[in-house]
C-alpha positions in Angstrom: 140.9 125.2 97.5 138.2 123.7 95.3 136.2 125.9 93.0 132.6 125.7 92.1 132.0 124.3 88.6 129.6 126.9 87.3 127.4 125.9 84.5 125.6 128.6 82.5 122.1 127.2 82.1 119.7 128.7 79.6 116.3 128.4 81.3 113.4 128.2 78.9 110.6 130.4 80.2 107.3 128.6 80.4 104.5 131.0 79.6 101.3 130.7 81.6 98.3 132.0 79.8 95.9 131.0 82.6 95.2 134.5 83.8 95.1 136.1 80.4 91.6 135.0 79.6 90.2 135.4 83.1 88.1 138.2 84.3 90.1 140.9 86.0 89.1 141.8 89.5 87.9 145.2 90.6 90.0 147.5 92.6 92.9 145.1 93.4 95.2 146.1 96.3 98.4 144.1 95.9 101.3 144.8 98.2 104.4 146.4 96.8 106.8 144.0 95.1 109.8 142.8 97.1 113.3 143.5 95.9 115.1 140.6 94.2 118.3 139.5 95.9 121.5 139.6 93.9 124.3 137.1 93.7 126.9 137.5 96.5 130.2 138.8 95.2 133.6 137.3 95.8 135.1 133.8 95.9 133.1 131.1 97.6 134.5 128.0 99.3 133.2 124.8 97.9 131.2 122.5 100.3 131.9 118.8 100.2 129.5 117.0 97.8 126.8 115.0 99.6 126.7 111.2 99.2 124.7 110.2 96.2 123.1 107.1 97.6 119.6 107.7 99.0 118.8 106.3 102.4 115.6 104.2 102.2 113.4 103.2 105.1 114.3 100.0 107.0 113.2 96.8 105.3 110.0 95.3 106.8 110.3 92.5 109.2 108.5 89.2 108.7 106.0 90.2 111.4 105.0 93.2 109.3 102.9 91.0 107.0 99.2 91.7 107.6 97.4 88.9 109.4 93.7 88.1 109.1 91.6 88.4 112.2 89.7 85.2 112.6 88.4 85.3 116.2 84.6 85.8 116.0 83.1 88.5 118.2 79.7 89.7 117.2 79.0 93.4 117.5 76.2 94.3 119.9 74.1 97.2 118.6 73.6 100.2 120.8 69.9 100.6 121.3 69.7 104.4 121.3 71.6 107.6 121.4 71.8 107.8 125.2 73.2 104.3 125.4 75.6 105.2 122.6 77.0 108.1 124.6 77.3 106.0 127.7 79.2 103.3 125.7 81.5 106.0 124.3 82.2 107.4 127.7 83.0 103.9 129.0 85.3 103.3 126.1 87.2 106.6 126.6 87.5 106.4 130.4 90.6 105.7 132.4 92.9 107.6 130.0 91.2 106.2 126.9 92.5 102.6 127.2 90.2 100.0 125.6 88.7 97.3 127.8 91.0 94.7 126.3 94.0 96.6 127.5 92.6 96.8 131.1 93.2 93.0 131.5 96.6 92.2 133.0 97.3 89.5 130.5 94.7 89.7 127.7 94.5 86.9 125.2 96.4 88.3 122.1 93.7 87.2 119.6 90.9 88.6 121.7 92.9 91.8 122.3 93.4 92.4 118.6 89.8 91.5 117.8 88.5 94.1 120.2 90.8 96.7 118.7 89.4 95.8 115.2 85.8 96.6 116.3 86.6 100.3 116.0 88.1 100.1 112.5 85.9 100.7 109.4 86.4 100.7 105.6 85.9 104.1 103.9 84.6 104.2 100.4 84.3 107.4 98.4 81.8 106.9 95.6 80.2 108.3 92.5 77.2 106.2 91.4 77.5 107.7 87.9 81.0 106.2 87.4 81.8 102.6 86.6 83.0 101.2 88.9 81.4 103.6 91.4 84.1 103.4 94.1 86.6 106.3 93.4 88.9 105.8 96.4 89.0 103.5 99.3 90.8 103.4 102.7 90.3 102.8 106.3 89.1 104.8 109.3 88.7 104.5 113.1 85.8 105.5 115.3 86.9 108.2 117.8 83.6 109.6 119.1 80.4 107.6 119.2 78.2 110.3 120.6 78.9 112.5 117.6 79.3 109.7 115.1 82.9 110.7 114.2 85.5 108.7 112.2 89.1 109.7 111.8 90.9 109.0 108.5 93.5 110.2 106.1 92.5 113.3 104.1 94.0 111.8 100.9 91.3 109.1 101.0 88.4 111.6 101.2 90.0 114.6 99.3 86.8 116.0 97.7 88.4 117.8 94.7 90.0 116.8 91.4 93.1 118.7 90.2 90.8 121.1 88.2 88.7 121.9 91.2 85.6 119.8 90.3 84.1 117.3 92.7 85.7 113.9 92.9 82.8 112.0 94.4 79.2 112.5 95.6 78.9 110.1 98.6 81.0 108.6 101.3 80.0 105.0 102.3 81.2 103.3 105.5 81.5 99.5 105.5 81.9 97.5 108.7 82.5 93.8 109.6 79.6 92.7 111.9 81.9 89.9 113.0 85.7 90.7 112.9 87.4 88.5 110.3 84.4 88.6 108.0 84.1 90.7 104.8 82.8 94.3 105.5 79.3 95.3 104.4 78.2 98.8 103.6 76.3 100.1 106.6 76.5 103.9 106.9 76.5 107.1 104.9 79.0 109.7 106.1 79.9 113.3 105.2 83.1 115.2 105.6 83.0 117.0 109.0 86.4 118.6 109.1 89.7 118.5 107.2 93.2 119.7 108.1 95.4 120.3 105.1 98.5 120.6 107.3 98.3 117.3 109.1 96.5 115.6 106.1 93.9 114.2 108.5 90.1 114.3 108.2 87.1 113.5 110.3 83.9 112.0 108.9 80.5 112.2 110.5 78.0 109.3 110.2 74.6 110.8 109.1 72.5 107.9 108.0 72.2 104.2 107.2 73.1 102.9 103.8 72.4 99.6 102.2 74.0 100.0 98.8 76.0 102.6 96.9 73.8 104.9 94.9 70.6 103.9 96.7 68.5 106.3 98.8 69.5 106.3 102.5 68.0 103.4 104.5 65.0 104.2 106.6 65.7 105.1 110.3 63.2 104.3 113.0 61.7 107.3 114.7 63.3 106.5 118.0 66.7 106.5 116.3 66.2 109.6 114.3 68.4 111.8 116.5 67.7 114.8 118.7 66.1 117.0 116.1 69.2 119.1 115.4 70.7 116.7 112.9 72.8 114.8 115.5 72.0 111.3 114.3 75.6 109.9 114.3 75.5 108.7 117.9 72.1 107.1 117.5 73.2 105.1 114.4 76.8 104.3 115.1 77.0 100.9 116.9 80.8 100.6 116.9 83.0 101.3 120.0 85.4 104.3 119.9 89.1 103.6 120.1 90.8 104.5 123.3 93.0 107.6 122.9 96.7 107.4 123.7 99.6 109.8 123.8 101.9 109.6 120.7 104.4 111.8 122.5 105.4 109.0 124.8 106.6 106.7 122.0 110.3 105.9 121.6 112.2 104.1 118.9 111.8 100.4 119.1 108.3 100.5 120.5 105.9 97.9 119.2 102.9 99.0 117.2 99.7 97.3 115.9 98.2 98.7 112.7 94.7 97.6 111.8 93.0 98.4 108.5 91.4 97.1 105.4 93.7 95.9 102.6 92.1 97.9 99.9 90.4 97.2 96.6 92.6 95.9 93.9 93.4 98.5 91.2 92.4 96.0 88.5 88.9 95.6 90.0 89.6 92.0 90.9 87.6 90.6 93.8 90.0 90.4 96.8 89.5 89.9 100.5 88.7 93.1 102.4 88.3 91.9 106.0 90.3 93.8 108.6 93.9 92.7 109.0 96.5 93.4 111.7 100.1 94.3 111.1 102.8 94.2 113.8 105.3 97.0 113.3 108.1 98.8 115.1 108.7 102.5 115.5 112.0 103.2 113.7 112.1 107.0 113.9 110.5 110.3 113.0 110.6 112.9 110.3 109.2 116.4 110.1 108.9 119.5 108.0 109.4 123.2 108.4 105.7 123.8 109.1 104.9 121.0 111.6 108.3 120.6 113.2 110.2 117.5 114.1 107.2 115.2 114.7 105.2 115.4 111.5 105.5 111.7 110.8 106.3 108.5 112.6 108.5 106.1 110.7 107.8 102.3 110.9 109.3 99.2 109.4 106.0 98.0 107.9 104.9 97.9 104.3 101.2 98.3 104.2 98.7 98.0 101.3 97.0 101.2 100.1 93.8 100.4 101.8 95.5 101.1 105.1 95.3 104.8 104.3 93.5 106.1 107.4 94.2 102.9 109.3 94.3 102.8 113.1 97.8 102.6 114.7 97.8 101.3 118.3 100.5 101.1 121.0 101.1 97.9 122.9 98.4 99.0 125.5 95.7 99.2 122.8 95.6 103.0 122.7 95.2 104.8 119.4 98.4 106.8 118.8 98.4 107.5 115.0 96.8 107.2 111.6 98.6 105.4 108.7 98.8 107.6 105.6 100.4 108.1 102.2 102.0 111.3 101.0 99.7 111.1 98.0 96.9 108.7 97.3 98.1 105.8 95.0 96.6 102.4 95.0 99.8 100.9 93.7 102.2 102.3 96.4 102.6 100.9 99.9 102.1 102.9 103.1 105.1 103.1 105.5 104.7 106.1 107.7 102.1 107.3 110.3 100.7 110.6 111.3 101.0 111.0 115.1 97.7 111.4 116.8 98.8 114.6 118.5 98.3 116.3 115.1 94.7 115.3 115.0 93.5 117.3 118.1 92.6 120.4 116.1 90.6 118.7 113.4 88.8 116.4 115.9 87.7 119.4 118.0 86.6 121.3 114.8 84.4 118.3 113.9 82.9 118.2 117.3 82.1 121.9 117.4 80.8 122.1 113.8 77.1 122.7 113.2 75.7 119.5 111.9 73.0 121.3 109.9 75.6 123.3 107.9 77.6 121.5 105.2 81.4 121.6 105.7 83.2 123.5 103.0 86.7 122.1 102.5 89.5 124.4 101.1 89.5 124.5 97.3 92.9 125.5 95.8 95.6 124.7 93.3 96.5 121.1 94.1 100.3 121.7 93.8 101.8 119.6 91.0 105.6 119.9 91.2 106.3 121.0 94.8 108.2 124.3 94.9 106.7 125.4 91.6 103.3 126.1 90.1 103.9 123.5 87.3 101.5 120.6 86.8 102.8 117.2 87.8 103.7 114.6 85.1 100.9 112.0 85.0 103.1 108.9 85.6 102.4 108.2 89.2 105.8 109.4 90.5 105.5 111.8 93.4 108.4 113.6 95.0 107.8 115.5 98.2 109.1 119.0 98.6 112.7 118.8 99.9 112.9 119.6 103.6 116.0 121.1 105.3 117.2 120.8 108.9 120.1 122.0 111.0 120.7 118.7 112.9 120.6 115.0 112.5 120.8 111.9 114.7 122.1 108.8 113.0 121.3 105.5 114.7 120.8 101.9 113.4 121.0 103.0 109.8 118.3 105.7 110.3 118.8 109.4 109.8 116.4 111.4 111.9 116.6 115.1 111.2 115.5 117.8 113.6 115.4 121.6 113.8 113.7 121.8 110.4 113.4 125.1 108.6 114.0 127.2 105.5 116.1 129.9 107.1 119.4 129.1 108.8 122.0 131.1 110.6 125.4 132.1 109.1 128.3 129.7 109.5 125.9 126.7 109.4 128.4 123.7 109.2 126.0 121.2 107.6 122.7 121.5 105.8 120.7 118.3 106.3 118.0 117.5 103.7 115.5 114.8 102.8 112.6 114.2 100.4 110.0 111.5 100.1 110.0 109.5 96.9 106.8 107.6 96.0 106.1 105.5 92.9 109.6 105.6 91.3 110.2 102.4 89.3 113.5 100.7 89.9 116.0 101.6 87.2 114.7 105.1 86.8 117.4 107.9 86.7 117.2 110.2 89.6 119.2 113.5 89.7 119.7 116.0 92.5 120.7 119.4 91.1 122.1 122.0 93.5 122.2 125.8 92.8 123.9 128.5 94.7 121.7 131.5 93.9 121.2 130.8 90.1 124.6 129.1 89.5 124.4 125.4 88.9 126.8 123.4 91.1 128.0 120.5 89.2 130.4 119.1 91.9 127.5 119.1 94.4 124.9 117.5 92.2 124.5 113.8 91.7 122.9 111.3 89.4 122.0 107.7 90.3 119.8 104.8 89.2 116.9 104.2 91.5 116.9 100.8 93.4 114.8 101.6 96.5 111.3 100.5 95.3 108.0 102.3 95.4 108.6 104.3 98.6 111.7 105.6 100.3 113.0 108.7 102.1 116.2 110.1 100.5 118.3 111.7 103.2 121.7 113.3 103.0 123.7 116.5 103.8 125.4 119.4 102.2 128.5 120.0 104.3 131.7 122.1 104.3 135.2 121.3 105.6 135.8 124.9 106.5 135.4 126.3 109.9 133.3 129.1 108.5 130.6 126.6 107.4 128.5 126.6 104.3 128.8 129.7 102.3 126.0 132.2 103.2 123.4 132.5 100.4 120.4 131.0 98.7 120.6 127.3 98.1 118.2 125.4 95.8 117.8 121.7 95.4 115.9 120.3 92.4 114.9 116.6 92.1 114.6 115.2 88.6 113.4 111.7 87.6 113.8 110.4 84.1 114.5 113.9 82.8 111.5 115.7 84.3 111.5 118.1 87.2 109.6 116.6 90.2 110.3 118.9 93.1 112.2 121.9 94.2 113.2 123.3 97.6 115.1 126.4 98.8 117.1 127.2 101.9 118.5 130.5 103.0 121.8 130.5 105.0 122.7 133.7 106.8 121.1 136.1 104.2 118.0 138.2 103.7 114.9 136.4 102.7 112.2 137.7 100.3 108.7 138.8 101.2 105.7 137.5 99.2 104.1 139.7 96.6 100.8 139.0 95.0 99.6 140.6 91.7 96.1 141.4 90.5 93.4 138.8 91.1 91.5 137.5 88.1 88.4 135.3 88.3 87.0 132.3 86.7 84.9 129.2 87.3 85.1 125.7 86.0 88.4 124.8 84.4 88.2 124.6 80.6 88.3 121.1 79.2 89.3 122.4 75.8 92.1 124.8 76.8 94.1 123.5 79.8 95.1 126.1 82.3 92.1 128.4 81.5 88.7 128.7 83.1 85.2 129.4 82.1 83.8 132.9 83.1 81.9 132.9 86.4 78.1 133.4 86.3 75.1 132.9 88.5 74.8 129.1 89.1 78.5 128.3 88.5 79.6 125.4 90.8 82.6 127.4 92.1 84.3 130.8 92.0 88.1 130.7 91.4 90.6 133.6 92.0 93.8 133.4 90.1 96.9 135.4 90.9 100.6 135.7 90.1 103.1 135.7 93.0 106.8 136.3 93.7 109.0 136.0 96.7 107.0 133.2 98.4 109.8 130.6 98.8 109.9 130.9 102.6 106.1 130.9 103.1 104.7 128.0 105.1 101.0 128.3 104.4 98.4 130.1 102.2 94.9 131.1 103.3 92.1 133.2 101.9 88.9 134.9 103.0 85.8 135.4 100.8 83.2 138.1 101.3 79.8 138.5 99.6 78.5 142.1 99.7 80.8 142.9 102.6 79.8 139.9 104.7 82.3 137.1 105.4 81.2 134.1 103.4 84.2 131.8 104.0 87.5 131.6 105.7 89.9 128.8 104.7 92.1 126.9 107.1 95.9 127.3 106.5 96.9 125.2 103.5 100.6 124.1 103.2 102.3 126.3 100.6 103.7 124.2 97.7 104.2 126.9 95.1 107.7 127.9 95.8 109.2 131.3 94.8 107.0 132.5 91.9 104.3 131.4 89.5 100.6 131.4 89.0 98.2 130.0 91.6 94.5 129.8 92.3 92.1 129.5 95.3 88.4 129.2 95.3 85.0 128.6 96.9 82.7 125.8 95.9 78.9 126.1 96.1 76.3 123.4 96.8 73.6 125.4 95.1 75.6 127.4 92.6 77.2 130.9 92.7 74.8 133.6 93.7 74.6 137.2 92.5 76.5 139.9 94.4 79.9 141.5 94.9 82.4 138.9 95.8 85.8 139.8 97.4 88.8 137.5 97.9 91.7 138.3 100.3 94.9 136.4 99.8 97.1 135.7 102.9 100.6 134.2 103.2 101.4 133.1 106.7 98.4 135.0 108.0 99.5 138.3 106.5 97.2 139.8 103.8 99.1 140.3 100.5 96.3 141.2 98.0 92.6 141.4 97.5 90.3 141.7 94.5 86.6 141.7 93.8 84.2 140.8 91.1 80.5 141.6 90.7 78.2 138.8 89.5 74.8 139.9 88.2 71.8 137.9 87.2 
């Protein structure tokens, strides 16, 4: 029998003074703290150490190189809103297939060019910056009548890490003739955003000639229906035909259309729509979204493909290309299946167009599984995900039955994490803990050779019939001596219940003292509620409700929980016209269960 090599590790406590200088809330009602589990007694059988070599995504095929669309096809403007709606209905009829796909044997170039007509370039801008373009990506028209464009939420994420606004305007650029450079044509706003699927929907609200200039004039007959619904009157692009991502199987051919993206150096580079041929190579998931959170492909796409349209061989939209975290220097490999977009698309269609959408404002999550800020070196490690089963085929490991809680006598614990931006040659370490005891024989250290994006996938297994020892297992991922992510799985044991402490309030984060916030007052751009928490390692999502003088002012969508077991977090509410006087109450919920509330009075 092998024995665990137990290493006594002295953990330096990192003090967090963030809440100390914040304004305490009035009449907090936190739930009672949960008990802390103790280490299991008795001898433990040592599981076999997992392989140390990470499994990267399949290398791209020669066909995965983006190809420029050169076949001219002039876009025909839609005369008015009624005709726009008719055109949209025609585009979305017969199961959503585009007219190019209805031909028995369409010309390949013409087929791709027609698909490209629905693809746009998304530019988030701040005219006060130089250069004014803050982020860029792609999008695809999904609803002409409502003027809706589907994209990746990372491209249009409205908040910086400190909660301040990242940009002031969203510009949409289109190519009047596919194959030509896009020109700015529309102004758009955020209509809906789903933090879980990381997808967002934009609504076209006006014409735009140049970044930072007033909106272009709109003729009275194109000015909408009087209720703010101008998107359908203005948008002259066809909607993509909608497909079913559930019907895809490994080996299926995909066409990915997007704009390459602006060069990080500011150099002038071609931005016309390009098309990439790719192959579906598998799927990956997470404990919140299940086994189909992502589609894996063999393509390596430029960052401008964030939000790009992914079509099946019939020309139906089945997904959106996306990064795990926005980075103009890291390629895009995976795709969000379109099935995950249904909720956010419907929310955008049902939203009142005369009421600005309020996206969720919260702690951005630096080091997944902790409340620590991320190192500012561009390296991003996703929270380790655990699963009970795996299918290994053609060099791919596709996990399924994801979760954080597993039954006793689990024979193997599958795991994976996404690695983005690690330079080749960096030292990567996977540290395993059984409860709080470091497991040297299970941990591994290796030099990174997988490039800027890979999925590391392996297993924790036991040769014993009784399976992996029951208990709390923690995996930490370190890169070049810094903690990058932490994940925790429970095998056959009790799991903790989240506890939230007293809420404290602040506004804009201090630029002088990091981690602290200015006191809230009338006119503040946002109201932030800070809280300490424990026992949240199995929580899947966080949400919050905000009341003003007893009336519901805001209810957030579920936001994926990245804070791990314990720490300090914050959530907030932004204001277009500044914080108003009144008694403000925040309720904090983990997995839809209220865990604490607090209030503050703001007087003139």
